[in-house]
C-alpha positions as CSV (number, residue, x, y, z in Angstrom):
1,M,35.4,-15.7,-6.2
2,T,34.1,-14.6,-9.9
3,K,31.3,-12.0,-9.8
4,C,28.3,-11.5,-12.2
5,M,26.4,-8.4,-12.9
6,A,22.4,-9.0,-13.0
7,T,20.5,-6.8,-15.5
8,N,16.7,-7.1,-16.4
9,T,16.0,-7.4,-20.0
10,A,12.1,-7.3,-19.9
11,N,10.1,-5.9,-22.6
12,P,7.5,-3.1,-21.9
13,I,4.5,-4.6,-20.1
14,N,1.0,-4.3,-21.3
15,R,-2.2,-5.8,-19.8
16,R,-2.2,-9.0,-21.7
17,T,1.2,-9.7,-20.5
18,F,0.7,-8.5,-16.9
19,L,1.8,-11.8,-15.4
20,G,4.8,-12.4,-17.4
21,G,5.9,-8.7,-16.8
22,V,5.4,-8.8,-13.0
23,A,7.4,-11.8,-12.8
24,G,10.2,-10.2,-14.7
25,M,10.0,-6.9,-12.6
26,G,10.5,-9.0,-9.5
27,M,14.2,-9.2,-10.6
28,A,14.7,-5.8,-12.1
29,G,17.6,-3.5,-11.2
30,M,21.3,-4.1,-11.1
31,S,23.4,-5.8,-8.5
32,V,26.7,-7.5,-8.2
33,L,26.0,-11.3,-7.6
34,K,28.2,-14.5,-7.2
35,L,27.2,-17.2,-9.4
36,P,28.0,-20.1,-6.9
37,A,26.3,-18.2,-4.1
38,L,23.1,-17.7,-6.2
39,L,23.0,-21.4,-7.2
40,A,24.0,-22.5,-3.7
41,A,25.1,-26.0,-3.4
42,E,25.0,-28.0,-6.5
43,A,22.8,-30.6,-5.0
44,A,20.5,-28.0,-3.2
45,P,16.8,-28.1,-4.3
46,A,15.4,-25.5,-6.6
47,R,14.0,-22.4,-4.7
48,K,10.5,-21.0,-5.0
49,P,10.5,-18.3,-7.7
50,N,10.2,-14.7,-6.6
51,W,6.7,-14.7,-8.0
52,Q,4.6,-17.9,-7.6
53,I,1.9,-17.7,-10.5
54,G,-1.0,-20.0,-10.2
55,C,-4.8,-20.2,-10.7
56,Y,-7.6,-21.0,-8.4
57,T,-10.1,-23.4,-9.0
58,R,-13.0,-20.8,-9.4
59,P,-12.5,-20.3,-13.2
60,F,-13.4,-23.9,-13.6
61,D,-16.0,-24.1,-10.9
62,Q,-18.9,-25.2,-13.2
63,F,-16.9,-28.5,-13.4
64,D,-16.0,-31.3,-10.9
65,Y,-12.9,-30.3,-9.1
66,P,-10.7,-33.2,-10.5
67,V,-11.5,-31.6,-13.9
68,A,-10.6,-28.2,-12.7
69,L,-7.2,-29.6,-11.4
70,D,-6.5,-31.3,-14.7
71,A,-7.2,-27.9,-16.7
72,I,-5.1,-26.0,-14.4
73,A,-2.2,-28.4,-14.7
74,E,-2.6,-28.6,-18.6
75,A,-2.7,-24.8,-18.7
76,G,0.9,-24.8,-17.4
77,F,0.5,-23.7,-14.0
78,R,2.6,-25.1,-11.0
79,Y,0.4,-23.6,-8.3
80,V,-3.1,-23.9,-7.5
81,G,-5.6,-22.2,-5.1
82,I,-8.5,-24.2,-3.6
83,M,-11.6,-22.0,-3.6
84,T,-14.7,-23.0,-5.4
85,S,-16.4,-25.8,-7.3
86,N,-19.8,-27.3,-8.5
87,I,-20.1,-29.1,-5.1
88,A,-22.9,-28.3,-2.9
89,G,-22.3,-25.1,-1.1
90,W,-19.9,-23.8,-3.9
91,V,-16.9,-23.1,-1.3
92,M,-14.7,-26.3,-1.3
93,I,-13.3,-26.1,2.2
94,K,-15.5,-25.0,5.0
95,S,-14.9,-25.6,8.9
96,S,-17.4,-28.5,8.5
97,T,-15.6,-30.1,5.6
98,P,-14.6,-33.7,6.5
99,V,-10.9,-33.9,7.0
100,E,-10.6,-36.9,4.7
101,E,-12.2,-34.8,1.9
102,V,-9.5,-32.1,2.5
103,R,-6.9,-34.8,2.2
104,N,-8.4,-36.0,-1.0
105,M,-8.3,-32.5,-2.4
106,H,-4.7,-32.4,-1.6
107,R,-3.9,-35.7,-3.1
108,A,-5.7,-34.7,-6.2
109,A,-3.6,-31.6,-6.6
110,R,-0.3,-33.4,-5.8
111,K,-1.0,-36.1,-8.1
112,R,-1.2,-33.4,-11.1
113,G,2.1,-31.7,-9.8
114,L,0.3,-28.7,-8.5
115,E,1.3,-27.2,-5.1
116,V,-1.7,-25.7,-3.0
117,L,-0.6,-22.0,-2.5
118,S,-3.9,-20.6,-1.2
119,I,-7.1,-21.8,0.2
120,Y,-10.3,-19.6,0.5
121,G,-12.2,-20.8,3.6
122,E,-15.4,-20.0,5.6
123,F,-16.3,-20.7,9.2
124,P,-19.5,-20.0,11.0
125,V,-19.6,-16.8,13.1
126,S,-21.6,-16.7,16.3
127,S,-21.5,-14.7,19.8
128,S,-19.2,-17.5,21.2
129,L,-15.6,-16.8,20.7
130,E,-14.7,-20.4,21.5
131,E,-16.9,-21.7,19.0
132,N,-15.6,-19.4,16.4
133,C,-12.0,-20.2,17.2
134,R,-12.7,-23.9,16.9
135,G,-14.0,-23.3,13.4
136,L,-11.2,-21.1,12.3
137,K,-8.5,-23.4,13.8
138,Q,-10.1,-26.2,11.8
139,L,-9.6,-24.4,8.6
140,I,-6.1,-23.6,9.7
141,D,-5.3,-27.2,10.1
142,D,-6.9,-28.0,6.7
143,A,-4.5,-25.6,5.2
144,A,-1.7,-27.3,6.9
145,I,-3.0,-30.7,5.7
146,C,-2.7,-29.4,2.1
147,E,0.7,-27.9,2.9
148,C,-0.7,-24.5,2.0
149,P,1.0,-21.3,3.5
150,H,-1.9,-19.0,2.8
151,L,-5.6,-19.1,4.2
152,M,-7.7,-16.3,2.8
153,L,-10.9,-15.2,4.6
154,G,-13.8,-13.1,3.3
155,G,-14.2,-10.7,6.3
156,I,-17.5,-9.7,7.8
157,G,-19.6,-6.4,7.6
158,D,-22.3,-6.9,10.1
159,E,-22.8,-6.6,14.0
160,R,-20.4,-9.7,14.3
161,Y,-17.4,-7.5,13.1
162,Q,-15.7,-7.3,16.4
163,I,-15.9,-10.8,17.3
164,Y,-15.0,-12.0,13.9
165,Y,-11.6,-10.1,14.2
166,Q,-11.2,-11.0,17.7
167,T,-11.5,-14.6,16.7
168,V,-8.8,-14.0,13.9
169,A,-6.4,-12.4,16.5
170,E,-7.0,-15.4,18.8
171,C,-6.1,-17.9,16.2
172,C,-3.0,-16.2,14.9
173,D,-0.7,-18.1,17.1
174,H,-2.1,-21.5,16.0
175,A,-1.7,-20.3,12.3
176,A,1.9,-19.5,12.8
177,A,2.6,-22.7,14.6
178,K,1.2,-24.4,11.5
179,G,3.2,-22.4,9.0
180,V,-0.1,-20.8,7.7
181,N,-0.5,-16.9,6.9
182,L,-4.0,-15.5,7.3
183,S,-5.5,-12.7,5.1
184,I,-8.7,-10.8,4.2
185,K,-9.4,-9.6,0.6
186,P,-11.4,-6.6,-0.5
187,H,-14.9,-8.4,-0.4
188,G,-17.6,-5.8,0.2
189,G,-19.2,-4.6,3.2
190,R,-16.8,-3.2,5.7
191,N,-13.8,-4.6,3.9
192,A,-14.6,-3.4,0.4
193,T,-11.7,-0.9,0.1
194,G,-7.8,-0.8,0.9
195,P,-8.5,1.7,4.0
196,Q,-11.3,-0.6,5.3
197,C,-9.2,-3.6,5.1
198,R,-6.3,-1.8,6.7
199,K,-8.5,-0.9,9.7
200,A,-9.4,-4.6,10.1
201,I,-5.8,-5.8,9.8
202,E,-4.6,-3.2,12.4
203,L,-7.6,-4.3,14.6
204,V,-6.0,-7.7,14.7
205,G,-2.5,-6.5,15.0
206,R,-0.7,-9.7,14.2
207,K,2.2,-10.1,11.7
208,N,0.8,-13.3,10.1
209,F,-2.5,-11.5,9.3
210,G,-2.5,-9.3,6.0
211,L,-4.2,-8.4,3.0
212,W,-4.9,-10.5,-0.3
213,Y,-5.2,-7.8,-2.9
214,D,-8.0,-8.1,-5.5
215,P,-8.2,-5.2,-7.9
216,G,-11.1,-6.4,-9.8
217,N,-13.3,-6.4,-6.3
218,I,-12.2,-2.7,-5.8
219,F,-14.0,-1.8,-9.1
220,F,-16.9,-4.4,-8.4
221,Y,-17.9,-3.1,-4.8
222,S,-17.5,0.6,-5.7
223,D,-19.8,0.1,-8.8
224,G,-16.6,1.1,-11.0
225,Q,-16.0,4.2,-9.1
226,L,-12.8,3.5,-7.2
227,D,-9.9,2.6,-9.5
228,P,-7.5,0.0,-7.9
229,V,-4.6,2.2,-9.0
230,A,-5.7,4.8,-6.4
231,D,-6.7,2.3,-3.9
232,A,-3.3,0.4,-4.0
233,A,-1.7,3.4,-2.6
234,T,-3.5,2.9,0.7
235,V,-2.2,-0.6,1.4
236,D,1.5,-0.3,1.8
237,G,3.1,-3.0,4.0
238,L,-0.1,-5.1,4.0
239,V,-0.2,-7.2,0.9
240,M,0.7,-11.0,1.2
241,G,-0.6,-12.1,-2.1
242,M,-3.0,-11.0,-4.9
243,S,-6.0,-12.4,-6.7
244,V,-5.6,-11.7,-10.3
245,K,-9.1,-10.5,-11.5
246,D,-10.3,-7.9,-14.1
247,Y,-13.7,-6.0,-14.1
248,R,-16.1,-5.0,-16.8
249,P,-19.0,-2.6,-16.1
250,P,-21.5,-2.4,-14.8
251,K,-20.9,-5.4,-12.5
252,D,-18.9,-8.4,-14.0
253,V,-15.6,-9.8,-12.8
254,L,-16.0,-13.0,-15.0
255,V,-13.7,-11.4,-17.5
256,N,-10.5,-12.7,-19.1
257,I,-7.4,-11.0,-17.8
258,G,-6.7,-8.0,-20.0
259,E,-10.1,-7.5,-21.2
260,G,-11.5,-5.2,-18.6
261,R,-10.9,-2.0,-16.8
262,V,-8.2,-3.0,-14.6
263,D,-4.8,-1.3,-15.4
264,F,-2.6,-4.3,-14.1
265,P,0.9,-3.0,-14.7
266,K,0.0,0.3,-13.0
267,V,-1.7,-1.6,-10.0
268,F,1.3,-3.9,-9.6
269,D,3.7,-0.9,-9.9
270,R,1.9,0.8,-7.0
271,L,1.8,-2.4,-5.0
272,K,5.5,-3.0,-5.6
273,Q,6.2,0.5,-4.2
274,G,4.3,-0.3,-1.1
275,G,6.5,-3.5,-0.5
276,F,4.7,-6.2,-2.4
277,T,8.0,-7.3,-4.1
278,G,7.4,-11.0,-4.2
279,G,4.6,-13.7,-3.5
280,P,1.6,-15.4,-4.8
281,L,-0.3,-14.1,-8.0
282,L,-3.3,-16.4,-8.5
283,V,-5.9,-16.1,-11.4
284,E,-9.2,-16.0,-9.7
285,C,-11.6,-15.2,-12.4
286,L,-12.0,-15.9,-16.2
287,A,-15.0,-15.6,-18.6
288,R,-17.4,-18.6,-18.4
289,G,-17.6,-21.0,-21.4
290,A,-16.6,-24.4,-22.6
291,L,-13.8,-26.3,-20.7
292,A,-11.5,-25.8,-23.7
293,D,-12.2,-22.1,-23.9
294,V,-11.5,-21.4,-20.2
295,K,-8.4,-23.4,-20.4
296,A,-7.1,-21.4,-23.3
297,A,-7.8,-18.2,-21.3
298,A,-6.0,-19.5,-18.4
299,R,-3.0,-20.4,-20.6
300,K,-2.9,-16.9,-21.9
301,A,-2.7,-15.6,-18.5
302,L,0.6,-17.5,-18.0
303,P,3.8,-15.6,-18.2
304,P,5.5,-15.8,-21.5
305,V,9.2,-16.4,-21.6
306,R,10.0,-12.9,-21.1
307,G,11.5,-10.5,-18.6
308,Q,14.6,-12.8,-18.2
309,T,17.4,-11.8,-15.9
310,M,21.0,-12.4,-17.3
311,M,23.8,-12.8,-14.7
312,W,27.0,-12.0,-16.8
313,D,30.3,-13.7,-15.7
314,A,33.1,-11.3,-15.1
315,E,35.9,-14.0,-16.1
316,V,34.5,-15.1,-19.5
317,K,33.0,-12.4,-21.5
318,G,29.5,-13.3,-23.0
319,F,29.1,-16.2,-20.6
320,A,26.0,-15.7,-18.4
321,L,23.4,-17.4,-16.3
322,R,19.8,-16.9,-17.6
323,V,17.1,-16.9,-15.1
324,T,13.4,-17.0,-16.5
325,P,10.5,-15.5,-14.7
326,G,9.3,-18.9,-13.6
327,G,13.0,-19.6,-11.9
328,A,14.5,-22.0,-14.5
329,K,18.2,-21.4,-14.9
330,S,20.4,-22.2,-17.8
331,F,23.8,-21.2,-18.9
332,I,24.4,-19.2,-22.2
333,L,27.2,-17.7,-24.3
334,D,26.9,-14.7,-26.3
335,Y,29.4,-14.1,-29.1
336,R,30.1,-12.3,-32.5
337,A,30.7,-14.4,-35.7
338,E,30.8,-13.2,-39.3
339,G,29.7,-9.8,-38.2
340,R,26.5,-11.0,-36.4
341,Q,25.6,-11.2,-32.7
342,R,24.8,-14.8,-31.8
343,R,23.6,-16.7,-28.8
344,I,24.0,-20.3,-27.7
345,T,22.6,-22.3,-24.9
346,I,25.2,-24.5,-23.1
347,G,22.8,-26.2,-20.8
348,A,20.5,-26.0,-17.8
349,W,21.4,-25.9,-14.2
350,P,21.7,-28.1,-12.1
351,D,22.6,-30.6,-15.0
352,W,25.5,-28.4,-15.7
353,T,27.7,-27.1,-13.0
354,V,29.1,-23.6,-12.9
355,A,32.6,-24.7,-13.5
356,A,31.6,-27.1,-16.4
357,A,29.6,-24.4,-18.2
358,R,32.4,-21.9,-17.8
359,Q,35.0,-24.1,-19.2
360,T,32.6,-25.1,-22.2
361,A,32.1,-21.4,-22.7
362,K,35.9,-20.8,-22.9
363,D,36.3,-23.8,-25.3
364,M,33.5,-22.4,-27.5
365,K,35.1,-18.9,-27.4
366,R,38.5,-20.4,-28.5
367,E,36.8,-22.3,-31.3
368,V,35.1,-19.0,-32.6
369,D,38.4,-16.8,-32.2
370,L,39.9,-19.4,-34.5
371,G,37.3,-19.1,-37.0
372,H,36.1,-22.6,-36.6
């Protein structure tokens, strides 16, 4: 079977192109791949991209949540995180939220072509393990209603610390049965840093409970003293997803991505070394402003068409499968004509099969060789 060589052609990464860069880095390196094996069956549904880049509702939470969902979709995101809105209580999904409201949120997202990738939820914590589990299991069920694989929790830092994490441990099997991963994020108190989050995660000791990293919060809760680049070295093997959030001193996370102190490429590089090589990256905070301004800032946080992977065919020189950071696949042909290097796009997969695209590439090369 014909083999292709995969090479990464990403441009150097800077802060402002963080999301695009990390998406490209997820496919970095060189390996021998088989085109048909990569594409699988011609009729197979498209796989999720290695990095699922989305946006929480929080940047738009001064508006009604349907407006937020519209803006997220219009900014070009495919994935959404349900977090906060201008509703009473700010947090959109709590254990007390009526199930029909949760269903309506899910319907509203799907209507706009958005997949719910993460939910931030809250449940009351008392001295009763049974009552706590009832609340957390309801949040897990809400995540399942939204077809959401990640439920993020805020953690706790007071005298209820032990029973909080005992509750999480008791509910991990229920979450696993529903296809839901649980996580905490750096959120102040006793889970403000990587080592503190590690202690809580190891206390629970379950595979589907991990860390949702938040570099902006590392700065925020340390008053700018702890750099997330250094902190990221303490969370190897824990990270399930990431809140993309910047920070500006003295105490501000409502900052557009790339305009604060977080060195995103270095943070991501270190997380990647620790095993976070694919998963959710959701923009959590942006600067406040008019709807059009926030939407424009969200759009700038989207990955540009960069960091493409080219899978070159060993049978037809110059023929390749191009894969974008977002996972779109198309066939191209590189060739030289009149002393210049040129490229033509043959067509997108799966509209074009491997065999049809390869034959077209052969025909095009023959025309070039004949000087047509």
